[in-house]
N, C-alpha and C positions, 0 to 999 in steps of 0.2 A: 036254783036259787040265784037271785040277782043282787048286785051291789045295792046296799041300803035295806034289804029285807031284814026283818027282825025274826029270829027263829028261836025255838025252844029245843034245847039239846036233850039227848037221851037221859042225862042226869038231872034235868029240870032247869038248868041254867038258861037265862035269855042271853042271846048274842046277836050282834049286828054284822051282817055280811060285808066284808071289806072287798074281797075279790071273789067272784062267783063264776057263773056260766060264761061270762065274757072274758075270762082269763084263759091262760094256756093249761091250767091244771085240769086234768081229767078225773072225774069222780071225787073231787075234793074242793073245798073252798077255804078261804081264810076269814076268820071271824074275829071280832073284838068283843070280849066278855064284859059284863057289867063292871068288873073291877079294873078294866082297862087293858088286861092282858090280850095279846094276839095269839091265836091258836089256829091249827089246821083241823078241819072237820071233814070226815068222810061223809059224803052226801047220802049214800044209801041208808045208813043206819043212824045218821045225825049224831055221830059219836066223835069225841076228841081223839086225835092221834097222839100217841106218846112219842116225843121226839128224842127221848133219851137212848 
């Protein structure tokens, strides 16, 4: 996934990749959801990480 890509998450939400393959994160990327929230996504399953 590259910066600017629009992806559909496992739960059906659309998100824009903010930091992807070009970042230092391995197997994850940072996305911006349609509601403006920033989240970390695990690339293999396209699932949101729980940061709690």
